[in-house]
C-alpha positions in Angstrom: -7.0 -13.6 12.6 -9.3 -10.6 10.8 -12.3 -11.6 8.2 -12.4 -8.6 5.6 -14.5 -8.6 2.4 -14.9 -12.5 2.5 -11.3 -13.0 3.2 -9.5 -14.9 6.1 -6.7 -13.0 7.2 -4.3 -14.7 10.1 -2.0 -12.3 11.0 -0.2 -14.6 14.0 3.8 -15.4 13.2 2.3 -18.7 14.8 -0.8 -19.5 13.3 -1.5 -22.7 11.9 -4.9 -24.1 9.6 -6.4 -26.8 9.8 -9.8 -28.5 8.5 -12.7 -29.7 10.7 -15.6 -30.6 9.1 -16.6 -27.6 7.1 -14.9 -24.9 9.1 -11.4 -24.1 8.9 -9.6 -23.8 12.4 -6.9 -21.4 13.3 -4.2 -22.9 15.8 -1.9 -20.7 17.8 0.5 -22.8 19.8 -1.4 -25.9 19.7 -4.3 -23.9 21.3 -7.8 -23.0 18.9 -7.9 -19.4 18.5 -10.2 -19.0 15.9 -13.0 -21.2 13.9 -14.6 -20.0 10.4 -17.0 -22.0 8.1 -15.5 -22.6 5.0 -18.8 -21.6 3.0 -18.4 -17.9 4.0 -15.1 -17.5 2.6 -13.6 -16.2 -1.0 -10.0 -16.7 0.0 -8.1 -17.2 3.1 -4.3 -15.5 3.3 -1.8 -16.7 6.0 1.2 -14.7 6.9 2.8 -17.3 9.4 5.6 -19.6 9.8 4.2 -22.8 9.7 1.3 -23.3 7.2 -1.5 -25.2 6.9 -2.9 -29.0 6.5 -3.2 -30.5 3.4 -6.7 -31.6 4.0 -7.7 -27.6 4.3 -5.3 -27.3 1.0 -7.0 -30.0 -0.7 -10.9 -28.3 1.2 -9.9 -24.8 -0.9 -8.9 -26.3 -3.7 -12.1 -27.5 -4.4 -14.6 -25.1 -3.0 -12.6 -22.8 -5.3 -11.6 -21.2 -2.2 -7.8 -19.3 -3.2 -5.1 -20.0 0.4 -2.6 -17.7 -0.2 1.1 -17.5 2.1 2.6 -15.1 2.9 6.1 -14.1 5.0 5.3 -12.4 8.1 6.6 -9.4 6.3 4.2 -9.2 3.9 6.4 -11.3 1.3 4.1 -13.1 -1.5 5.2 -17.0 -0.8 2.7 -19.2 -2.8 -0.8 -19.7 -3.4 -3.1 -22.9 -3.7 -5.8 -22.4 -5.7 -8.0 -25.5 -6.9 -10.1 -24.1 -10.4 -7.9 -21.8 -12.0 -10.8 -20.2 -14.3 -12.0 -17.6 -11.8 -8.2 -16.4 -11.9 -7.9 -16.5 -15.6 -11.9 -14.7 -16.0 -10.7 -11.7 -13.7 -7.2 -11.7 -15.7 -8.3 -11.5 -18.9 -10.7 -8.7 -17.8 -7.6 -7.0 -16.2 -6.2 -7.3 -19.6 -8.8 -6.1 -21.9 -9.0 -2.9 -19.6 -5.9 -2.0 -19.5 -6.1 -2.2 -23.6 -8.8 0.8 -22.9 -7.6 4.2 -22.4 -11.3 5.1 -21.2 -11.8 2.1 -18.9 -7.9 2.3 -17.9 -8.3 6.2 -16.9 -11.3 5.2 -15.2 -9.2 3.4 -12.4 -6.1 5.5 -12.5 -8.2 9.5 -11.9 -9.2 7.6 -8.4 -5.9 5.9 -7.5 -4.6 10.0 -8.3 -7.8 11.4 -6.4 -6.1 9.1 -3.7 -3.1 10.3 -3.8 -4.0 14.1 -4.1 -6.2 14.0 -0.8 -4.1 12.2 1.1 -1.3 14.7 0.7 -2.9 17.3 1.8 -4.4 15.7 4.8 -0.9 15.2 5.6 -0.5 18.7 5.0 -3.9 20.0 6.7 -2.7 17.1 10.1 0.5 19.2 10.3 -1.3 22.8 10.2 -3.4 21.4 12.4 -1.0 19.6 14.8 2.5 21.5 14.6 0.9 25.3 13.8 3.7 26.8 15.3 6.1 25.1 14.4 5.5 25.1 10.6 5.0 28.5 8.2 1.3 27.7 8.2 0.4 30.0 5.3 2.5 28.6 3.0 1.3 25.1 3.7 -2.1 26.0 4.0 -0.9 27.7 0.1 0.0 24.5 -0.7 -3.4 23.0 0.5 -5.5 25.3 -1.3 -3.7 24.0 -4.7 -4.3 20.7 -3.9 -7.5 21.1 -3.3 -7.8 22.9 -7.3 -6.0 19.7 -8.5 -8.4 16.9 -6.8 -11.2 18.8 -9.1 -8.8 19.0 -12.2 -8.5 15.5 -11.9 -12.3 14.8 -11.3 -12.9 15.9 -14.8 -9.6 15.0 -16.9 -10.3 13.4 -20.3 -7.1 11.4 -21.3 -4.3 9.8 -19.3 -1.9 12.9 -20.5 -3.8 15.4 -18.9 -3.6 13.0 -15.1 -0.4 12.5 -15.5 0.3 16.3 -16.0 -2.2 17.2 -13.0 -0.5 14.4 -11.3 2.8 15.6 -11.5 1.7 19.5 -10.6 0.4 18.3 -7.7 2.9 16.1 -6.5 5.4 19.2 -7.2 3.2 21.6 -5.1 3.6 18.8 -2.2 6.9 18.4 -1.8 7.2 21.9 -2.4 6.2 22.5 1.5 7.3 18.8 3.0 10.3 20.6 4.2 8.1 22.3 6.6 7.2 19.2 8.1 10.2 18.0 9.1 10.4 19.7 12.7 13.6 18.3 14.3 17.0 17.7 13.1 16.5 20.3 10.1 19.9 21.1 9.5 21.2 17.3 8.7 17.4 16.0 6.9 16.9 18.7 4.9 14.8 18.1 2.1 14.8 20.0 -1.3 13.3 18.2 -3.6 12.4 14.9 -4.9 15.4 12.5 -6.1 15.4 9.3 -6.4 18.2 6.6 -8.5 20.4 7.6 -6.6 18.9 9.7 -3.8 21.0 12.4 -2.8 20.0 13.0 0.7 18.9 11.8 3.8 15.3 11.8 3.7 15.1 10.7 -0.1 17.6 7.7 0.8 14.5 7.2 3.3 11.6 8.1 0.8 13.5 5.6 -1.7 13.6 2.7 0.5 10.0 2.3 2.0 8.3 2.8 -1.5 10.2 0.6 -2.3 8.8 -2.0 0.2 5.4 -0.4 -0.1 5.3 -1.1 -4.1 6.6 -5.1 -2.7 3.7 -5.4 -0.4 1.2 -3.8 -3.2 2.9 -6.5 -5.5 2.3 -9.1 -2.9 -1.3 -8.2 -2.2 -2.5 -8.2 -5.8 -0.5 -11.5 -6.6 -2.9 -12.9 -3.6 -6.0 -11.7 -5.1 -5.6 -13.0 -8.7 -4.6 -9.8 -10.3 -1.3 -9.4 -12.4 1.0 -6.9 -10.5 3.0 -6.3 -13.9 0.1 -5.1 -16.1 -1.1 -1.5 -14.9 -3.7 1.5 -15.8 -1.7 4.1 -15.4 1.8 3.2 -15.3 2.8 1.8 -18.6 4.2 -1.4 -19.2 7.8 -2.7 -19.5 9.8 -5.9 -18.5 10.2 -6.6 -14.8 8.5 -3.4 -14.1 5.3 -4.2 -11.4 2.6 -1.6 -12.8 -0.1 -2.2 -11.7 1.6 -2.0 -8.0 3.3 1.7 -8.6 -0.4 2.3 -9.9 -2.1 1.5 -6.6 0.5 2.1 -4.0 0.2 5.9 -5.4 -2.7 6.5 -3.0 -1.0 4.8 0.0 2.5 6.9 -0.5 1.3 10.3 1.6 -0.1 8.4 4.3 2.1 5.0 4.9 5.2 6.1 3.4 6.1 9.9 4.0 3.9 10.4 7.6 6.4 7.6 8.6 9.4 9.0 7.4 8.5 12.2 9.3 7.8 10.5 12.6 11.5 8.5 12.3 12.8 11.8 11.4 11.2 14.2 14.5 11.0 11.9 17.1 14.6 11.5 16.2 14.8 7.5 15.6 17.5 8.4 13.3 20.2 11.0 13.1 23.1 12.2 10.3 25.1 8.9 11.9 22.8 6.8 10.2 24.0 7.6 6.5 26.9 7.7 4.4 27.7 9.2 1.2 29.3 7.2 -1.9 31.3 8.8 -4.3 29.1 9.3 -7.2 26.5 11.3 -4.2 24.6 8.8 -3.3 23.4 8.3 0.1 23.1 5.0 1.9 21.3 4.2 4.9 23.2 2.2 7.4 23.3 -1.9 7.8 22.5 -1.0 11.7 19.7 1.8 10.9 17.8 -0.2 8.7 17.1 -3.0 10.7 16.1 0.1 12.8 13.2 1.1 11.0 12.3 -1.7 9.3 11.5 -3.1 13.1 9.2 0.4 13.4 8.0 -0.3 10.1 6.4 -3.6 11.5 4.9 -2.0 14.2 3.6 0.7 12.4 2.3 -1.9 10.1 0.3 -3.4 13.1 -1.7 0.0 14.3 -4.9 -0.6 13.9 -7.0 2.5 11.9 -11.0 2.2 10.6 -10.8 1.7 6.7 -12.6 4.8 4.8 -14.3 2.6 2.4 -15.5 -0.7 4.3 -15.6 1.2 8.9 -13.7 -2.2 9.1 -11.5 -2.2 11.7 -7.7 -2.8 10.3 -4.4 -2.9 10.3 -2.1 -0.6 8.5 -0.1 -3.6 6.9 -3.5 -4.9 5.9 -4.5 -1.7 3.5 -3.1 -2.7 0.4 -4.6 -6.0 0.6 -8.1 -4.5 1.5 -7.7 -2.0 -1.8 -6.6 -5.1 -4.1 -9.6 -6.8 -3.4 -11.8 -3.9 -4.0 -9.9 -3.6 -7.3 -10.8 -6.6 -7.8 -14.3 -6.5 -7.1 -14.4 -3.6 -9.6 -13.2 -5.4 -12.4 -15.4 -8.2 -11.5 -18.2 -5.7 -11.6 -19.2 -6.4 -8.0 -19.0 -2.6 -7.2 -19.8 0.4 -9.9 -16.4 1.9 -9.1 -13.0 1.4 -7.6 -12.8 3.1 -4.1 -9.7 4.3 -3.4 -8.1 5.2 0.2 -8.9 8.3 0.9 -7.5 9.1 4.6 -8.7 12.1 7.1 
C-alpha cells in the first residue's frame, strides 16, 4: 500500500478494498493492513486480483474519487468513476493543448529534456562504475554532446527543431551504446537502433521492453483520466497511443536501456535465447521471454526516491506518478510539467 499525490496505490495481488464508515480499508488475506480516510483521496489504484466491495465503489462514485483496476503486471482493466465532469474537463484541456503548437511544445520539450538528461546519466554511470571496461574518452565525448543537446532543447522554438535535436541526441547516445555492453560482446554486438523488425539480439530486447513500457504509460494515463491516444509531440494516428509515446521518452534510458544492459552483462540471456527468421528478424524464445518478464517484474519492485516528489516509490509506479503530475499541470495545479530526472 502506498499513498502518493493523494492517490492510494494497492500493489499487493491479494489486496481487497472495502468501506468502513468514511475510510477505505485494505485487507490482505482477510487481515487489515491499512486504512485511509476517503476525504484525503483523489484516486485509488489497485493492482490486485480481488477487487473492491460494491459499497466502496459507490462511496468513491459519490465523492468523485476515481477507482482504477489494473492487472498485477500493470495492464489497465477498468475505472469506476461517478460524476464524469472531472475527466471531461481534463480531457478537453488536453485536446485544446494538443491543438496549440506553443502549448504542446512546452510539454514535449520537458519530456525530451528528461530523455536526454537520463541518457547522459546512463553514460556517466558507465564511466564511473566501469572505467576500466569502457572507452572512457569516447563515452565522455558523447556525454558532453548530450549536455550541449540539453542546452539546444531548452532554447528551441518549434516542434521541428525539437524533433531534430532529439534525433541527434539519440544518434549520439546509441552511437556509444555498444560500449556499455561489458559481457558477451560478440553475441550482443550493437551497431545502431533498428526496429520493425529488430535485426539483432540487443534491438530485439529493446523493442520488446519499449512496447511493455508504452503499455505501462498508456495504462497510467488512462488511470488519471487522460486520453493516451492524443499526444503533444508524437502525431495522432488511428490506434497509436501518442501521449504514452510522449511520456515514455524520458523513461526509456533508465527503465528499459539499463534493464537490457543488466540482463546481458549479468549473462541472464545468451545467444541461444534468440532465433533469426528468413527476413532477418530476430525473435526472443518463449523460455527467455518468461525469464525476462520475471526479472522485469522484480525490477519494477525496486524502490527509489522520486526526484521531484521526494517520496520513496517503486520503479513500476514511476509512470503513474508522471501521469499524475502531467494531469496536475494540465489542471493548472503546477506551473510546468516536471519530467523524471534520474541520477
